[in-house]
C-alpha positions in Angstrom: 30.2 -4.2 -2.0 32.7 -1.7 -3.4 36.2 -3.2 -3.3 37.7 0.0 -1.8 35.1 0.3 0.9 35.0 -3.3 2.1 38.5 -3.5 3.7 37.9 -0.3 5.7 34.5 -1.4 6.8 35.7 -4.8 7.8 38.6 -3.4 9.8 36.3 -1.0 11.7 33.7 -3.7 12.5 36.4 -6.1 13.6 38.0 -3.6 16.0 34.6 -2.7 17.5 33.3 -6.3 17.7 34.5 -7.2 21.2 33.2 -4.0 22.8 29.9 -4.3 20.8 29.4 -7.9 22.0 30.0 -6.9 25.6 27.3 -4.2 25.3 24.6 -6.4 23.8 24.8 -4.6 20.5 22.4 -3.6 18.0 22.9 -4.3 14.3 22.7 -1.1 12.3 21.6 -0.8 8.7 24.0 1.8 7.5 22.0 3.6 4.8 18.9 4.2 6.9 20.4 4.2 10.4 17.7 1.7 11.5 18.9 -0.4 14.5 17.9 -4.0 15.1 18.6 -6.0 18.3 21.2 -8.7 17.8 18.8 -11.1 19.7 15.1 -11.1 19.9 12.6 -13.5 21.6 9.2 -14.0 20.0 6.6 -16.5 21.3 9.3 -18.3 23.4 11.9 -18.6 20.6 15.1 -16.6 20.8 16.5 -15.6 17.4 20.0 -14.4 16.6 20.1 -11.7 13.9 22.9 -12.3 11.4 23.0 -9.0 9.4 21.1 -6.0 8.2 20.3 -4.6 4.8 18.0 -2.3 2.9 15.3 -3.1 0.2 15.2 -0.5 -2.5 12.5 0.0 -5.2 14.0 1.8 -8.1 15.9 4.7 -6.3 13.8 4.7 -3.2 14.5 2.9 0.1 11.4 0.9 1.1 12.5 -0.8 4.3 15.5 -1.8 6.4 15.6 -5.5 7.4 17.5 -8.1 9.3 17.5 -11.9 8.9 17.7 -14.1 12.0 18.0 -17.7 12.9 17.0 -19.6 16.0 19.8 -18.7 18.4 20.2 -22.2 19.8 21.3 -23.4 16.4 22.6 -20.4 14.5 26.2 -20.0 15.8 27.0 -23.7 15.4 25.5 -23.8 12.0 27.3 -20.7 10.7 30.6 -21.7 12.3 30.5 -25.2 11.0 29.7 -24.2 7.5 32.5 -21.6 7.4 35.1 -23.9 8.9 34.3 -26.7 6.4 33.8 -24.6 3.3 36.6 -22.0 3.8 39.0 -23.4 6.4 42.0 -21.3 5.4 40.4 -18.0 4.9 40.1 -15.1 7.3 39.4 -11.4 7.2 38.5 -9.7 3.9 39.3 -12.9 1.9 36.6 -14.7 3.9 34.1 -11.9 3.5 34.5 -11.9 -0.2 34.3 -15.7 -0.4 31.1 -15.8 1.6 29.5 -13.0 -0.4 30.1 -15.1 -3.6 29.2 -18.4 -2.0 25.6 -19.2 -3.0 25.8 -22.4 -0.9 26.4 -20.4 2.2 23.1 -18.6 1.8 21.3 -21.8 0.8 22.5 -23.4 4.0 21.0 -20.5 6.0 17.8 -20.7 4.0 17.5 -24.5 4.5 18.7 -24.5 8.1 16.7 -26.9 10.3 15.8 -24.0 12.6 13.1 -21.4 13.0 13.8 -18.2 11.0 12.8 -14.5 11.3 12.9 -11.5 9.1 12.2 -8.1 10.6 11.4 -5.1 8.4 11.3 -1.5 9.5 9.4 0.6 6.9 11.0 3.8 5.8 8.1 4.8 3.6 4.4 3.8 3.2 3.8 0.5 1.3 0.3 -0.6 0.3 -0.9 -4.2 0.6 -1.0 -4.3 -3.2 2.6 -3.4 -3.5 3.6 -5.9 -0.8 1.6 -8.6 -2.6 3.2 -7.7 -5.9 6.7 -7.9 -4.4 6.0 -11.4 -3.1 4.6 -12.5 -6.4 7.7 -11.2 -8.3 10.1 -12.8 -5.8 8.4 -16.1 -5.4 7.0 -16.9 -8.8 10.0 -19.1 -9.6 10.1 -20.7 -6.2 6.5 -21.6 -5.2 3.5 -22.7 -7.2 0.9 -20.0 -7.9 -1.6 -21.4 -5.4 1.1 -21.3 -2.7 1.9 -17.7 -3.5 -1.8 -16.8 -3.4 -2.1 -18.6 0.0 0.8 -16.5 1.4 -0.5 -13.2 0.0 -3.9 -13.9 1.6 -2.2 -13.7 5.0 -1.0 -10.1 4.5 -3.2 -8.1 7.0 -3.1 -4.8 5.2 -1.0 -1.7 4.3 2.3 -1.0 6.0 3.1 2.6 7.2 6.4 4.5 7.4 8.1 3.5 10.7 6.0 0.4 11.1 7.6 -3.0 11.9 6.8 -6.2 10.0 7.7 -9.6 11.5 7.8 -12.7 9.3 8.8 -15.8 11.2 8.5 -19.6 11.1 7.6 -22.0 13.9 8.2 -25.4 12.4 5.8 -25.6 9.4 3.8 -22.5 10.6 4.5 -19.1 9.2 3.4 -15.9 10.9 3.2 -12.5 9.2 2.8 -9.6 11.7 2.3 -6.1 10.4 2.2 -3.5 13.2 1.0 -6.1 15.7 -1.8 -7.6 13.5 -0.7 -11.2 12.9 -1.9 -13.8 10.6 -0.8 -17.5 10.4 -0.7 -20.2 7.9 0.4 -23.9 8.2 2.4 -24.8 5.1 5.7 -26.6 5.1 6.7 -25.5 1.6 6.1 -21.9 2.2 7.8 -21.9 5.6 10.8 -23.4 4.0 11.2 -21.5 0.7 10.0 -18.0 1.6 13.5 -17.0 2.8 14.8 -17.3 -0.7 13.3 -13.8 -1.2 16.2 -12.4 0.9 18.9 -15.1 0.5 18.5 -16.4 -3.0 20.5 -15.6 -6.1 17.9 -12.9 -7.0 17.6 -11.6 -3.5 15.9 -8.3 -3.1 18.7 -6.9 -0.8 22.3 -7.4 -1.8 23.4 -5.3 1.2 21.8 -7.9 3.6 23.9 -10.7 2.2 27.0 -8.5 2.3 26.3 -7.8 6.0 25.7 -11.4 6.8 29.0 -12.4 5.1 30.9 -9.7 7.0 29.5 -10.5 10.4 30.1 -14.3 9.8 33.8 -13.5 8.8 34.3 -11.3 11.9 32.9 -14.0 14.2 35.1 -16.6 12.6 38.2 -14.4 13.0 37.5 -13.7 16.6 37.0 -17.4 17.3 40.4 -18.2 15.7 42.1 -15.5 18.0 40.4 -17.0 21.1 41.6 -20.5 20.2 
């Protein structure tokens, strides 16, 4: 994130945070205006969404997205990591440290909790393009046969405005495009898929920036309350 913009954005978010929390806020992806609920329940599991970003292809915005963790575990996991890894940092210093901390995002990726990514399309994307994006992102993470297995679950094309849900339930992964869901049982895929959005070559740097900022705000508010 631009070094001049970050302090202003953090200060604004920090000042708004208590009021937003009281109002059961949405998380807004700034560049598209797409809103995501901070909490969402799917098939009996409640997820807490940790930040929002945008996926761009060349100069075009493809989709806004949010990454979420099982709510029963997410706050303790994030708070525990930040407290241990960056005990003396607050505010902008903490945001910057978390943005650059690959281990923080690895901890989220490997968290012993169900995970969810929600995408809101802002343009039409064909099944072939979705498949190609997964191949590019996962070629260094999963064996080819695992990538092929994952791609086989993609139901079809995705349309502008449509919502895609990708979520894990233990070793099961569900891909739901516009209400048409397919499932696969594969522990390796259910564990490593999240690297697409959280890894060192993540497809959305703005998502990681948002997660870092929101984690820093939450930690700062906790320190005030204590």
